[in-house]
PASEBA-1860 file (N, C-alpha, C; in nm, 3 decimals):
! residues 90
1> MQETFDVA> 4.468/-7.447/-6.727/4.452/-7.505/-6.859/4.483/-7.654/-6.852 ~ 4.403/-7.735/-6.920/4.425/-7.879/-6.922/4.476/-7.921/-7.059 ~ 4.557/-8.024/-7.058/4.612/-8.079/-7.182/4.588/-8.230/-7.180 ~ 4.559/-8.287/-7.295/4.537/-8.431/-7.307/4.655/-8.493/-7.381 ~ 4.707/-8.601/-7.324/4.822/-8.671/-7.380/4.783/-8.814/-7.417 ~ 4.836/-8.864/-7.528/4.821/-9.006/-7.562/4.909/-9.086/-7.467 ~ 4.861/-9.205/-7.429/4.932/-9.290/-7.334/4.930/-9.434/-7.382 ~ 5.042/-9.503/-7.364/5.050/-9.648/-7.381/5.075/-9.704/-7.243
9> HLDILDVR> 4.975/-9.769/-7.185/4.988/-9.830/-7.052/5.033/-9.973/-7.074 ~ 5.159/-10.001/-7.043/5.222/-10.128/-7.079/5.262/-10.210/-6.956 ~ 5.279/-10.338/-6.979/5.337/-10.430/-6.880/5.459/-10.492/-6.947 ~ 5.578/-10.451/-6.905/5.702/-10.498/-6.965/5.774/-10.586/-6.864 ~ 5.771/-10.717/-6.890/5.834/-10.814/-6.799/5.789/-10.793/-6.654 ~ 5.658/-10.785/-6.637/5.594/-10.767/-6.506/5.620/-10.631/-6.440 ~ 5.663/-10.535/-6.519/5.680/-10.398/-6.469/5.581/-10.311/-6.544 ~ 5.493/-10.245/-6.470/5.394/-10.159/-6.532/5.457/-10.024/-6.564
17> VVVVFVAL> 5.428/-9.977/-6.686/5.486/-9.852/-6.734/5.376/-9.769/-6.799 ~ 5.373/-9.642/-6.766/5.280/-9.546/-6.824/5.362/-9.458/-6.919 ~ 5.354/-9.486/-7.048/5.430/-9.412/-7.148/5.344/-9.295/-7.195 ~ 5.388/-9.174/-7.167/5.314/-9.054/-7.203/5.386/-8.985/-7.318 ~ 5.313/-8.958/-7.425/5.370/-8.895/-7.544/5.356/-8.745/-7.532 ~ 5.468/-8.677/-7.531/5.470/-8.531/-7.514/5.534/-8.466/-7.635 ~ 5.507/-8.338/-7.652/5.571/-8.262/-7.759/5.715/-8.231/-7.721 ~ 5.795/-8.205/-7.820/5.934/-8.169/-7.797/5.936/-8.032/-7.728
25> RPITELYG> 5.967/-8.034/-7.599/5.974/-7.912/-7.518/6.042/-7.946/-7.387 ~ 6.077/-7.845/-7.309/6.137/-7.876/-7.178/6.040/-7.963/-7.097 ~ 6.086/-8.076/-7.053/5.998/-8.175/-6.991/6.013/-8.182/-6.839 ~ 6.120/-8.133/-6.783/6.147/-8.157/-6.641/6.037/-8.104/-6.550 ~ 5.983/-7.987/-6.577/5.874/-7.935/-6.493/5.745/-8.013/-6.515 ~ 5.718/-8.050/-6.638/5.596/-8.123/-6.672/5.596/-8.265/-6.615 ~ 5.712/-8.324/-6.598/5.723/-8.464/-6.558/5.653/-8.493/-6.424 ~ 5.675/-8.409/-6.326/5.609/-8.428/-6.195/5.458/-8.419/-6.206
33> TLQRSAQQ> 5.409/-8.328/-6.288/5.265/-8.314/-6.309/5.210/-8.438/-6.378 ~ 5.282/-8.491/-6.474/5.239/-8.615/-6.541/5.230/-8.730/-6.442 ~ 5.329/-8.742/-6.353/5.327/-8.848/-6.253/5.205/-8.837/-6.163 ~ 5.178/-8.718/-6.113/5.062/-8.698/-6.026/4.931/-8.725/-6.100 ~ 4.921/-8.678/-6.223/4.799/-8.699/-6.301/4.776/-8.846/-6.332 ~ 4.881/-8.919/-6.363/4.868/-9.062/-6.390/4.820/-9.136/-6.266 ~ 4.877/-9.101/-6.151/4.836/-9.166/-6.027/4.689/-9.135/-5.996 ~ 4.648/-9.010/-6.013/4.509/-8.972/-5.987/4.413/-9.039/-6.084
41> AGLAGNVV> 4.459/-9.069/-6.206/4.376/-9.135/-6.306/4.372/-9.286/-6.288 ~ 4.448/-9.338/-6.189/4.449/-9.481/-6.164/4.540/-9.560/-6.257 ~ 4.634/-9.492/-6.323/4.730/-9.560/-6.411/4.852/-9.600/-6.328 ~ 4.861/-9.727/-6.297/4.970/-9.776/-6.212/5.096/-9.797/-6.295 ~ 5.209/-9.763/-6.237/5.336/-9.789/-6.303/5.425/-9.668/-6.308 ~ 5.547/-9.692/-6.354/5.644/-9.585/-6.369/5.605/-9.499/-6.488 ~ 5.602/-9.369/-6.468/5.571/-9.278/-6.577/5.697/-9.250/-6.658 ~ 5.684/-9.263/-6.789/5.793/-9.234/-6.881/5.741/-9.136/-6.985
49> AVWPDEFG> 5.805/-9.022/-6.998/5.770/-8.925/-7.101/5.856/-8.954/-7.224 ~ 5.793/-8.961/-7.341/5.867/-8.985/-7.465/5.828/-8.881/-7.570 ~ 5.923/-8.851/-7.658/5.900/-8.760/-7.769/6.004/-8.789/-7.876 ~ 5.974/-8.755/-8.000/6.074/-8.773/-8.106/6.162/-8.649/-8.115 ~ 6.289/-8.668/-8.141/6.375/-8.551/-8.164/6.361/-8.508/-8.310 ~ 6.436/-8.409/-8.349/6.424/-8.356/-8.485/6.465/-8.455/-8.593 ~ 6.532/-8.566/-8.554/6.572/-8.670/-8.648/6.482/-8.793/-8.641 ~ 6.377/-8.788/-8.559/6.283/-8.898/-8.545/6.325/-9.004/-8.445
57> RTRFLAPP> 6.435/-8.979/-8.372/6.480/-9.075/-8.270/6.397/-9.057/-8.143 ~ 6.383/-9.165/-8.069/6.308/-9.161/-7.944/6.391/-9.096/-7.834 ~ 6.333/-8.996/-7.773/6.392/-8.932/-7.654/6.296/-8.959/-7.540 ~ 6.348/-8.969/-7.419/6.263/-9.007/-7.307/6.318/-8.957/-7.175 ~ 6.229/-8.951/-7.079/6.264/-8.927/-6.939/6.203/-9.043/-6.863 ~ 6.288/-9.128/-6.807/6.243/-9.253/-6.744/6.332/-9.288/-6.627 ~ 6.282/-9.374/-6.537/6.368/-9.425/-6.430/6.488/-9.497/-6.491 ~ 6.605/-9.489/-6.429/6.727/-9.549/-6.484/6.715/-9.696/-6.521
65> EQHAFFQA> 6.640/-9.773/-6.444/6.630/-9.917/-6.472/6.553/-9.946/-6.601 ~ 6.488/-9.846/-6.659/6.414/-9.868/-6.783/6.482/-9.805/-6.905 ~ 6.597/-9.746/-6.888/6.667/-9.681/-6.999/6.700/-9.779/-7.112 ~ 6.746/-9.898/-7.081/6.784/-9.993/-7.186/6.666/-10.023/-7.279 ~ 6.549/-10.042/-7.222/6.431/-10.070/-7.303/6.400/-9.953/-7.396 ~ 6.397/-9.833/-7.343/6.360/-9.716/-7.423/6.469/-9.674/-7.521 ~ 6.592/-9.716/-7.498/6.697/-9.692/-7.596/6.684/-9.787/-7.715 ~ 6.622/-9.902/-7.693/6.611/-10.004/-7.798/6.483/-9.994/-7.881
73> VSYHQLRA> 6.378/-9.941/-7.825/6.249/-9.938/-7.894/6.235/-9.808/-7.973 ~ 6.165/-9.816/-8.086/6.146/-9.696/-8.168/6.021/-9.620/-8.122 ~ 6.020/-9.493/-8.155/5.906/-9.408/-8.122/5.779/-9.463/-8.187 ~ 5.789/-9.509/-8.311/5.672/-9.561/-8.382/5.621/-9.691/-8.320 ~ 5.711/-9.775/-8.269/5.668/-9.897/-8.200/5.590/-9.861/-8.074 ~ 5.635/-9.761/-8.003/5.564/-9.718/-7.882/5.428/-9.659/-7.917 ~ 5.423/-9.573/-8.018/5.296/-9.510/-8.057/5.193/-9.615/-8.099 ~ 5.238/-9.725/-8.154/5.145/-9.832/-8.196/5.076/-9.896/-8.076
81> QINTTLVC> 5.128/-9.873/-7.955/5.073/-9.934/-7.834/4.977/-9.841/-7.757 ~ 4.949/-9.723/-7.811/4.860/-9.628/-7.741/4.727/-9.694/-7.713 ~ 4.684/-9.686/-7.585/4.558/-9.749/-7.547/4.473/-9.664/-7.453 ~ 4.515/-9.540/-7.425/4.435/-9.452/-7.342/4.489/-9.310/-7.354 ~ 4.427/-9.219/-7.282/4.475/-9.081/-7.277/4.486/-9.038/-7.132 ~ 4.556/-8.929/-7.110/4.575/-8.873/-6.977/4.548/-8.724/-6.986 ~ 4.456/-8.676/-6.902/4.427/-8.533/-6.894/4.509/-8.477/-6.777 ~ 4.580/-8.370/-6.806/4.676/-8.317/-6.711/4.659/-8.165/-6.700
89> PC> 4.655/-8.111/-6.578/4.649/-7.965/-6.561/4.786/-7.904/-6.583 ~ 4.817/-7.871/-6.705/4.951/-7.822/-6.740/4.953/-7.672/-6.760
END
């Protein structure tokens, strides 16, 4: 089964980031699949999975060096940057 995810492919201070918007669910198994799918799709950069929690706060799975950025930005600010999609065999 394939699933399509909204993506914001960003360049943050010369660091390429592939922000993938996922539903609130266990993400750890899906994360590796997202990384492989992004690479196969030619999306360069660190893959970051983001989702809103039940209070609307941004939750994410990202490399440690990018935590400060994702702790400061809102989910709605990230969604405003969507510029592509990612098809993933999930």
